[in-house]
C-alpha positions as CSV (number, residue, x, y, z in Angstrom):
1,X,-7.9,4.6,-18.0
2,X,-4.6,2.8,-18.0
3,X,-4.5,-0.3,-15.8
4,X,-1.6,0.3,-13.3
5,X,-2.0,-3.0,-11.2
6,X,-3.5,-6.3,-12.9
7,X,-4.0,-9.3,-10.5
8,X,-5.1,-12.5,-12.2
9,X,-6.1,-15.7,-10.6
10,X,-3.8,-15.3,-7.7
11,X,-3.7,-18.0,-5.2
12,X,-1.4,-18.3,-1.9
13,X,-1.2,-20.7,0.8
14,X,0.7,-21.0,4.0
15,X,1.0,-24.7,4.6
16,X,-2.6,-26.1,4.7
17,X,-4.2,-22.7,5.0
18,X,-5.4,-21.2,1.7
19,X,-5.1,-17.4,2.1
20,X,-5.9,-16.3,-1.4
21,X,-8.3,-18.2,-3.4
22,X,-8.0,-16.9,-7.0
23,X,-7.9,-13.0,-6.8
24,X,-8.6,-11.1,-9.9
25,X,-8.5,-7.4,-9.6
26,X,-7.5,-4.4,-11.9
27,X,-6.5,-1.1,-10.4
28,X,-6.5,1.9,-13.0
29,X,-3.8,4.5,-12.7
30,X,-4.5,7.7,-10.8
31,X,-7.2,5.8,-8.6
32,X,-7.5,4.9,-5.2
33,X,-8.9,1.3,-4.3
34,X,-9.7,0.8,-0.6
35,X,-9.6,-2.9,0.5
36,X,-11.9,-3.8,3.3
37,X,-12.8,-7.1,5.0
38,X,-12.5,-8.9,8.4
39,X,-9.4,-10.2,9.9
40,X,-8.0,-13.1,8.3
41,X,-9.7,-12.5,5.1
42,X,-6.3,-12.2,3.1
43,X,-6.3,-8.5,2.6
44,X,-2.6,-7.7,4.0
45,X,-1.4,-11.1,2.3
46,X,-2.8,-9.8,-1.1
47,X,-0.9,-6.3,-0.7
48,X,2.2,-8.1,0.1
49,X,1.9,-10.2,-3.1
50,X,1.8,-7.0,-5.4
51,X,5.5,-6.2,-4.4
52,X,6.6,-9.6,-4.0
53,X,7.0,-9.6,-0.2
54,X,4.9,-12.9,-0.5
55,X,5.4,-15.1,-3.5
56,X,2.3,-16.2,-5.3
57,X,1.7,-20.0,-5.6
58,X,-0.4,-19.5,-8.9
59,X,-1.6,-16.6,-11.0
60,X,0.5,-13.4,-12.0
61,X,0.6,-9.9,-10.9
62,X,1.7,-6.9,-13.3
63,X,2.4,-3.4,-12.2
64,X,2.7,-0.5,-14.8
65,X,2.8,-3.3,-17.5
66,X,5.6,-5.4,-15.9
67,X,5.2,-8.7,-14.2
68,X,6.4,-8.6,-10.5
69,X,9.0,-11.1,-9.3
70,X,8.9,-13.2,-12.6
71,X,10.0,-13.4,-16.3
72,X,7.8,-14.9,-18.8
73,X,9.5,-17.3,-21.2
74,X,7.0,-19.1,-23.4
75,X,4.4,-20.5,-21.2
76,X,6.5,-20.7,-18.1
77,X,7.3,-18.1,-15.3
78,X,10.8,-18.0,-14.0
79,X,11.4,-16.0,-10.7
80,X,13.6,-12.9,-11.2
81,X,17.0,-12.7,-9.1
82,X,16.7,-10.9,-6.0
83,X,18.4,-7.8,-7.1
84,X,15.8,-7.4,-10.0
85,X,13.0,-7.8,-7.5
86,X,14.4,-5.4,-5.2
87,X,14.8,-2.9,-8.3
88,X,10.9,-3.5,-9.1
89,X,10.2,-2.8,-5.6
90,X,11.6,0.9,-5.7
91,X,8.7,1.6,-7.9
92,X,6.3,0.4,-5.6
93,X,5.9,2.2,-2.2
94,X,4.8,0.3,0.8
95,X,3.6,1.9,4.1
96,X,3.3,-0.6,6.9
97,X,1.2,-0.4,10.0
98,X,3.9,-0.3,12.2
99,X,6.1,2.4,10.4
100,X,9.3,0.2,10.1
101,X,11.5,3.3,10.6
102,X,15.0,2.6,11.5
103,X,15.4,3.7,14.9
104,X,19.0,4.6,14.9
105,X,18.6,7.0,11.9
106,X,17.3,10.6,12.0
107,X,14.1,11.4,10.2
108,X,16.1,12.7,7.2
109,X,18.3,9.9,7.1
110,X,15.5,7.4,7.2
111,X,14.0,9.2,4.0
112,X,17.2,9.5,2.0
113,X,18.7,6.0,2.8
114,X,16.9,4.2,0.0
115,X,17.0,6.9,-2.9
116,X,20.9,7.1,-2.0
117,X,21.7,3.3,-1.5
118,X,19.1,1.8,-3.8
119,X,18.8,4.4,-6.6
120,X,22.3,5.8,-6.3
121,X,21.0,9.4,-6.0
122,X,23.5,12.2,-5.1
123,X,23.1,12.7,-1.3
124,X,22.6,16.4,-1.7
125,X,19.8,15.8,-4.4
126,X,18.2,13.2,-2.1
127,X,18.3,15.6,0.9
128,X,16.6,18.2,-1.0
129,X,13.9,15.9,-2.0
130,X,13.4,14.5,1.6
131,X,13.2,18.2,2.9
132,X,10.4,18.9,0.2
133,X,8.6,15.9,1.3
134,X,9.0,16.7,5.0
135,X,7.3,19.9,4.1
136,X,4.4,18.1,2.3
137,X,3.5,16.0,5.2
138,X,3.7,18.6,7.8
139,X,7.0,17.5,9.4
140,X,9.6,20.1,8.2
141,X,10.8,20.9,11.6
142,X,11.3,17.1,12.5
143,X,14.3,16.5,10.0
144,X,16.9,16.0,12.8
145,X,14.7,14.1,15.3
146,X,14.9,10.4,16.0
147,X,11.7,8.0,15.4
148,X,11.4,7.7,19.4
149,X,11.2,11.3,19.6
150,X,8.0,11.2,17.5
151,X,4.3,10.4,17.9
152,X,3.0,7.3,16.2
153,X,1.2,9.8,13.7
154,X,4.3,11.8,13.0
155,X,6.4,8.4,12.5
156,X,3.5,7.0,10.0
157,X,3.8,10.5,8.1
158,X,7.6,10.1,8.1
159,X,6.9,6.7,6.6
160,X,5.0,7.9,3.7
161,X,7.4,10.7,3.0
162,X,10.0,7.8,2.9
163,X,7.8,5.9,0.6
164,X,7.3,9.0,-1.7
165,X,11.0,9.7,-1.9
166,X,11.7,6.8,-4.3
167,X,8.9,8.3,-6.6
168,X,6.9,5.2,-7.2
169,X,4.2,4.4,-9.6
170,X,2.0,2.9,-7.1
171,X,1.7,3.2,-3.2
172,X,0.4,0.4,-0.9
173,X,-0.8,1.1,2.4
174,X,-1.4,-1.9,5.0
175,X,-3.8,-0.5,7.6
176,X,-1.7,2.6,7.9
177,X,-3.8,3.8,11.1
178,X,-4.2,0.7,13.0
179,X,-1.6,1.1,15.3
180,X,-2.3,5.0,16.1
181,X,-4.0,6.2,19.1
182,X,-7.6,7.4,17.8
183,X,-6.6,11.2,18.0
184,X,-3.7,10.5,15.7
185,X,-5.6,8.9,12.8
186,X,-6.8,12.1,11.0
187,X,-3.5,13.4,10.5
188,X,-2.4,10.5,8.9
189,X,-5.5,9.9,6.6
190,X,-5.3,13.7,5.8
191,X,-1.9,13.2,4.1
192,X,-3.2,10.2,2.3
193,X,-6.4,12.2,1.1
194,X,-3.9,15.0,-0.1
195,X,-2.1,12.2,-2.2
196,X,-5.5,10.8,-3.5
197,X,-6.3,14.5,-4.7
198,X,-3.0,14.7,-6.4
199,X,-3.8,11.6,-8.5
200,X,-1.3,9.1,-6.9
201,X,-2.3,5.6,-7.6
202,X,-3.1,3.8,-4.2
203,X,-4.3,0.5,-2.7
204,X,-5.2,1.1,1.0
205,X,-6.2,-1.7,3.2
206,X,-7.9,0.0,6.2
207,X,-10.8,-0.2,8.4
208,X,-11.6,3.3,8.1
209,X,-15.0,3.2,6.3
210,X,-15.5,7.1,6.4
211,X,-12.0,7.4,4.5
212,X,-13.3,4.6,2.1
213,X,-16.4,6.4,1.3
214,X,-14.6,9.9,1.0
215,X,-11.4,9.0,-1.0
216,X,-11.8,5.7,-2.7
217,X,-12.7,5.5,-6.2
218,X,-13.4,1.5,-5.8
219,X,-14.1,-0.2,-2.7
220,X,-13.3,-4.3,-2.4
221,X,-14.6,-6.3,0.0
222,X,-12.9,-9.5,0.7
223,X,-13.7,-12.5,2.9
224,X,-12.2,-15.8,3.3
225,X,-9.6,-15.3,0.6
226,X,-11.9,-14.3,-2.2
227,X,-13.1,-10.9,-3.5
228,X,-17.0,-10.9,-2.5
229,X,-17.7,-7.5,-4.2
230,X,-16.3,-4.4,-5.6
231,X,-17.5,-1.2,-7.0
232,X,-18.0,2.5,-6.1
233,X,-18.3,3.4,-2.6
234,X,-22.0,4.3,-2.8
235,X,-22.6,0.9,-4.1
236,X,-20.6,-1.3,-1.8
237,X,-20.9,0.6,1.4
238,X,-24.6,1.9,1.1
239,X,-26.0,-0.7,-1.2
240,X,-24.0,-4.1,-0.7
241,X,-25.3,-6.7,-3.0
242,X,-24.1,-9.6,-0.6
243,X,-25.1,-11.0,2.6
244,X,-21.5,-11.1,3.8
245,X,-20.8,-7.5,2.8
246,X,-24.0,-6.4,4.7
247,X,-23.1,-8.6,7.8
248,X,-19.7,-7.0,7.9
249,X,-20.7,-3.4,7.6
250,X,-23.2,-3.8,10.2
251,X,-20.7,-4.4,12.6
252,X,-18.2,-1.5,11.7
253,X,-20.8,1.3,10.7
């Protein structure tokens, strides 16, 4: 199966703090990779390097066969101009834990903003796509609402529709349910499960162990900036090989 995301020897520091310490990870097209780990283990930073929201210090990341954020000339990597990075990001959908919707735009306008401005799609076409996506996430009646009129779960479903509007090759989720009230978690996870069943390539940082068990093709456990272990959910969650993984799971299961 084709590798969609290829992460090789990625290091990232913030000042004296080493956050990523040589990450190697391959994510196959059409599969769901769930990243687990304690706070501060580097999960969100790793996710942000994949679409160059954070620049790597060493190493390289490719998505769909293309280097992210850099161009290789001989043995050297040269950073791409910002406009080219932005173009790359249109192929990598990112759903944040705090929704990041524009409060002054309606739901519909939030979804069409990037396709119209970044991809230069005709507004009529973008609106048709947005309405189809709102139906897909169960919010066809909320097109004219503003974010503040929605629950957290509804806002996150709009954020997912907004990410899908760019027809990305890859979807990244950074703890998509952590800002939600417990009773709203299920409605967001159901949308992500539907995407998984349709073969969308996804990397999901989450603490939802049940979701990982049900949906993930691969579970990755990170600690202290390193991948401690990875494998099918049944192996990592039910038969973890490392003491650190066992200790983490004993606290969250």
